[in-house]
C-alpha positions as CSV (number, residue, x, y, z in Angstrom):
1,M,66.6,-83.9,-28.9
2,Q,65.2,-83.3,-25.4
3,P,61.6,-84.7,-25.1
4,H,60.0,-81.4,-24.2
5,V,61.7,-79.7,-27.1
6,K,60.7,-82.5,-29.5
7,H,57.0,-82.3,-28.3
8,H,57.0,-78.5,-28.8
9,L,58.5,-78.8,-32.3
10,D,55.8,-81.3,-33.2
11,Q,53.2,-78.7,-32.3
12,V,55.0,-75.8,-34.0
13,L,54.9,-77.6,-37.3
14,H,51.1,-77.2,-37.4
15,H,51.5,-73.4,-37.5
16,L,52.9,-71.4,-40.4
17,Y,54.1,-67.8,-40.5
18,I,53.7,-65.9,-43.8
19,N,55.0,-62.4,-44.5
20,P,53.6,-61.6,-48.0
21,L,55.0,-58.0,-48.1
22,E,57.2,-55.5,-46.3
23,K,55.4,-52.5,-47.6
24,C,53.2,-50.5,-45.2
25,N,50.8,-47.6,-45.3
26,L,52.4,-46.1,-42.1
27,R,55.8,-44.8,-41.4
28,C,56.4,-45.6,-37.7
29,K,59.3,-43.8,-36.1
30,I,60.7,-46.9,-34.4
31,C,60.1,-49.5,-37.1
32,Y,63.2,-51.6,-37.7
33,T,62.3,-53.5,-40.9
34,R,63.3,-52.5,-44.4
35,K,60.3,-51.8,-46.7
36,T,61.5,-53.9,-49.6
37,D,59.6,-54.4,-52.8
38,P,58.9,-58.1,-53.2
39,I,55.3,-59.3,-52.7
40,L,54.2,-62.9,-52.7
41,P,51.4,-63.6,-55.2
42,E,48.3,-65.1,-53.8
43,A,48.6,-68.2,-56.0
44,T,52.1,-68.8,-54.7
45,I,50.9,-68.7,-51.1
46,L,48.0,-71.1,-51.8
47,D,50.2,-73.5,-53.7
48,F,52.6,-73.6,-50.7
49,V,49.8,-74.2,-48.3
50,K,48.4,-77.0,-50.4
51,R,51.8,-78.7,-50.6
52,Y,52.4,-78.3,-46.9
53,Q,48.9,-79.7,-46.1
54,A,49.8,-82.8,-48.1
55,V,52.8,-83.4,-45.7
56,H,51.7,-81.9,-42.4
57,K,48.3,-80.7,-41.2
58,I,48.1,-76.9,-40.9
59,E,46.0,-75.7,-38.0
60,T,47.0,-72.0,-37.9
61,I,48.6,-69.5,-40.3
62,T,49.9,-66.2,-39.0
63,F,50.1,-63.4,-41.5
64,C,52.2,-60.3,-40.9
65,G,53.7,-57.5,-43.0
66,G,54.3,-54.6,-43.7
67,E,50.5,-54.1,-43.6
68,V,48.7,-57.1,-45.0
69,F,45.4,-55.3,-45.5
70,A,47.2,-53.2,-48.1
71,L,47.2,-56.2,-50.4
72,S,44.4,-56.2,-52.8
73,Y,44.0,-59.9,-52.7
74,F,44.2,-60.4,-48.9
75,P,40.5,-60.7,-47.9
76,H,40.0,-63.2,-50.7
77,L,43.1,-65.2,-49.5
78,M,41.7,-65.2,-46.0
79,N,38.3,-66.5,-47.2
80,T,39.9,-69.2,-49.3
81,L,41.9,-70.4,-46.3
82,T,39.2,-70.3,-43.7
83,E,37.0,-72.3,-46.1
84,Q,39.6,-75.0,-45.7
85,G,39.1,-74.9,-41.9
86,I,42.4,-73.1,-41.2
87,F,42.5,-70.7,-38.3
88,L,44.2,-67.4,-39.2
89,Q,46.1,-64.9,-37.1
90,V,46.5,-61.5,-38.7
91,I,49.0,-58.9,-37.3
92,T,47.8,-55.5,-38.5
93,N,48.1,-51.8,-37.6
94,G,44.3,-51.7,-37.7
95,T,44.1,-48.5,-39.9
96,L,42.7,-50.2,-43.1
97,D,39.2,-51.4,-42.5
98,R,38.3,-54.3,-44.8
99,L,36.5,-56.3,-42.2
100,D,33.3,-56.5,-44.2
101,E,35.0,-58.5,-46.9
102,I,35.9,-61.4,-44.6
103,R,33.2,-64.1,-44.4
104,D,34.1,-66.1,-41.3
105,P,35.2,-63.9,-38.4
106,N,35.2,-66.8,-36.0
107,L,38.2,-68.3,-37.7
108,V,40.2,-65.1,-37.6
109,N,42.2,-63.6,-34.7
110,L,43.1,-60.0,-35.4
111,I,46.2,-58.9,-33.6
112,V,46.3,-55.1,-33.6
113,S,49.4,-53.0,-33.0
114,L,48.8,-50.4,-30.3
115,D,51.8,-49.0,-28.5
116,G,50.2,-47.2,-25.6
117,E,47.8,-44.4,-24.9
118,E,46.7,-42.1,-27.7
119,A,49.3,-39.3,-27.6
120,Y,52.2,-41.8,-27.3
121,H,50.9,-44.2,-30.0
122,D,50.3,-41.3,-32.4
123,A,53.7,-39.8,-31.8
124,N,55.1,-43.1,-33.2
125,R,52.6,-44.1,-35.8
126,G,51.0,-40.8,-36.9
127,L,48.3,-38.4,-35.8
128,G,44.8,-40.0,-35.7
129,N,46.0,-43.6,-36.0
130,F,45.1,-44.5,-32.4
131,R,41.5,-43.7,-33.0
132,K,41.5,-45.6,-36.3
133,S,42.9,-48.7,-34.6
134,I,40.5,-48.5,-31.7
135,S,37.5,-48.2,-34.1
136,F,38.9,-51.2,-36.0
137,L,39.0,-53.3,-32.7
138,Q,35.5,-52.2,-31.7
139,K,34.0,-53.1,-35.1
140,A,35.9,-56.4,-35.2
141,S,34.7,-57.4,-31.8
142,L,31.1,-56.6,-32.7
143,K,31.4,-58.7,-35.9
144,G,32.6,-61.7,-34.1
145,F,36.4,-61.6,-34.7
146,H,38.8,-62.7,-32.0
147,V,41.0,-59.7,-31.1
148,D,44.3,-59.2,-29.4
149,V,46.8,-56.4,-29.1
150,F,50.5,-56.4,-29.8
151,S,52.4,-53.5,-28.1
152,I,56.0,-52.3,-28.4
153,V,57.4,-51.2,-25.1
154,T,60.0,-48.5,-24.6
155,H,61.3,-46.7,-21.5
156,Q,58.6,-44.0,-21.9
157,N,55.5,-46.3,-22.0
158,L,56.7,-49.0,-19.7
159,Q,55.6,-46.9,-16.7
160,R,52.1,-46.6,-18.0
161,L,51.1,-50.1,-19.0
162,D,48.4,-50.3,-16.3
163,Q,46.9,-47.0,-17.6
164,F,47.1,-48.4,-21.1
165,E,45.2,-51.5,-20.1
166,A,42.6,-49.4,-18.3
167,T,42.2,-47.3,-21.5
168,L,41.7,-50.4,-23.6
169,T,39.1,-51.8,-21.1
170,Q,37.2,-48.5,-21.2
171,E,37.3,-48.2,-25.0
172,L,36.4,-51.8,-25.8
173,G,34.3,-52.9,-22.8
174,F,36.8,-55.7,-22.1
175,L,40.6,-56.2,-21.9
176,P,41.9,-58.1,-24.9
177,G,44.9,-60.4,-24.7
178,I,48.1,-58.3,-24.9
179,T,51.5,-59.4,-25.9
180,Y,54.2,-56.9,-25.0
181,H,57.3,-56.6,-27.3
182,P,60.3,-54.9,-25.8
183,R,61.8,-52.5,-28.3
184,K,64.6,-54.3,-30.0
185,P,67.8,-53.5,-28.1
186,P,70.8,-51.9,-29.8
187,A,72.6,-55.3,-29.6
188,Y,70.0,-56.5,-32.1
189,L,69.6,-53.4,-34.3
190,E,73.3,-52.8,-34.7
191,H,74.4,-56.3,-35.6
192,H,71.4,-58.0,-37.3
193,P,72.4,-58.3,-41.0
194,I,68.8,-57.5,-42.2
195,S,66.8,-55.7,-39.5
196,N,69.5,-53.2,-38.6
197,I,67.6,-49.9,-38.7
198,M,67.9,-48.0,-35.5
199,G,64.9,-45.7,-35.9
200,E,64.3,-42.6,-33.7
201,T,65.2,-42.7,-30.1
202,A,64.0,-39.3,-28.8
203,G,60.9,-40.1,-26.8
204,F,61.2,-43.9,-27.5
205,D,64.3,-44.8,-25.4
206,F,65.5,-48.4,-25.2
207,L,64.7,-50.4,-22.0
208,S,67.5,-50.7,-19.5
209,K,68.6,-54.2,-18.5
210,T,66.6,-53.9,-15.3
211,E,63.5,-52.7,-17.1
212,M,63.8,-55.5,-19.7
213,L,64.0,-58.1,-17.0
214,H,61.1,-56.6,-15.1
215,L,58.9,-56.6,-18.2
216,M,59.8,-60.2,-19.1
217,K,59.0,-61.4,-15.6
218,T,55.7,-59.6,-15.1
219,R,54.0,-59.5,-18.5
220,N,53.2,-61.7,-21.5
221,V,56.1,-60.9,-23.8
222,F,57.5,-61.8,-27.2
223,P,60.0,-63.4,-27.6
224,P,58.7,-65.6,-24.7
225,A,61.1,-66.2,-21.8
226,Q,61.2,-69.9,-22.8
227,L,61.7,-69.2,-26.5
228,G,60.1,-71.8,-28.7
229,C,58.9,-69.1,-31.1
230,Y,60.5,-70.8,-34.1
231,Q,58.4,-72.0,-37.0
232,I,58.3,-72.3,-40.8
233,A,58.3,-68.6,-41.7
234,V,57.9,-67.6,-45.4
235,A,59.2,-64.1,-46.4
236,S,58.0,-61.8,-49.1
237,D,61.0,-62.7,-51.4
238,G,60.2,-66.4,-51.2
239,N,62.9,-67.3,-48.7
240,V,61.9,-69.6,-45.9
241,F,63.4,-69.1,-42.4
242,G,63.2,-70.9,-39.1
243,C,61.6,-68.0,-37.3
244,C,59.8,-64.8,-38.2
245,E,63.0,-62.8,-37.5
246,G,65.6,-65.2,-38.9
247,Y,68.3,-64.1,-41.3
248,T,69.8,-67.5,-42.5
249,P,67.2,-69.2,-44.8
250,I,66.4,-72.8,-44.4
251,G,65.2,-73.0,-48.0
252,R,62.9,-71.5,-50.6
253,I,59.1,-71.6,-50.9
254,E,59.3,-73.7,-54.0
255,E,61.3,-76.5,-52.4
256,K,59.9,-79.7,-51.0
257,V,58.1,-79.2,-47.7
258,E,59.8,-82.2,-46.3
259,S,63.2,-80.5,-46.8
260,L,62.1,-77.4,-45.1
261,I,60.8,-79.3,-42.0
262,A,64.1,-81.3,-41.9
263,A,66.1,-78.1,-42.0
264,L,64.1,-76.5,-39.2
265,T,64.4,-79.7,-37.1
266,D,68.2,-79.7,-37.6
267,R,68.4,-76.1,-36.4
268,V,66.4,-76.9,-33.2
269,E,68.5,-80.1,-32.7
270,V,71.7,-78.0,-32.6
271,W,70.1,-75.8,-29.9
272,S,68.9,-78.8,-28.0
273,Q,72.4,-80.3,-27.8
274,T,74.2,-77.1,-26.8
275,D,71.8,-75.0,-24.6
276,K,72.1,-75.3,-20.9
277,N,68.7,-73.8,-20.0
278,T,66.7,-77.0,-19.4
279,A,63.4,-75.1,-19.4
280,C,64.0,-73.6,-22.8
281,L,61.8,-74.8,-25.7
282,G,64.5,-74.1,-28.3
283,C,65.6,-71.6,-31.0
284,S,66.3,-71.9,-34.7
285,Q,68.7,-68.9,-34.9
286,H,70.7,-69.8,-31.8
287,E,73.8,-67.8,-32.8
288,F,71.8,-64.5,-32.5
289,M,68.5,-65.2,-30.6
290,C,66.7,-61.9,-31.3
291,G,69.1,-59.9,-29.2
292,V,67.6,-61.2,-25.9
293,K,70.1,-64.0,-25.1
294,Q,71.7,-62.1,-22.2
295,Y,68.3,-61.6,-20.5
296,L,67.2,-65.2,-20.9
297,E,70.5,-66.4,-19.5
298,I,70.0,-64.2,-16.4
299,M,66.4,-65.5,-16.0
300,A,67.4,-69.2,-16.4
């Protein structure tokens, strides 16, 4: 394995990704995930974290859904983990305010989904939800949480990113960190064996190749241009993947942690031996690569 990839993998293993549910309180028009029923019990998550800690130190856990604040146990789970000194990142739509239940805001980074200015955001996520998410960010900031924004980009809102950032600065009194996520291209949505829901396109058109490249070159994006976004990712059905959008499991949550780490390492090793982009930090689902392979090859 190339030394820079090996170093990055060593860092990645300190960071878990857990998706305890697919259910959500919103019905966004461009959502591409299936809202399946399984929900990971709190005890199962805590048992996995305990077993993982015995093998490899956890520094950060990212939680995502669905909407994690819809889980009755979620604030309790957060408090239990922060008491262990684990830093949490929580990706949320910011419409369910349970902030008062969380005891240690300084160990939590809330990453709130906002897709642009109010009219555009609400056209996708529902009337009034922009104001709810802004209020959530305002309150969270005042209570001492770290806050960031995750924003899906389409042809329509690409032209107004500067205005969006100005709006956030005005509303919050500062500009939070923003990660821009290009709307999944048809190459992803039409062929991915799990996440293959097209969603609505009227008013939310896909980016052209030129627009996609411009966004990836000028903004902080996910997936990052150098990839390296793989990690041990636990899904709501107990399957474990090599990245948050993987579709070939590397194991199950009840399996030995050592086996899961070895499986992820093997996936990245295959990438390291075959990829020609020497700046790339690797991928665990190299045969698909989140639908952005063609753009990364152009940028290489």
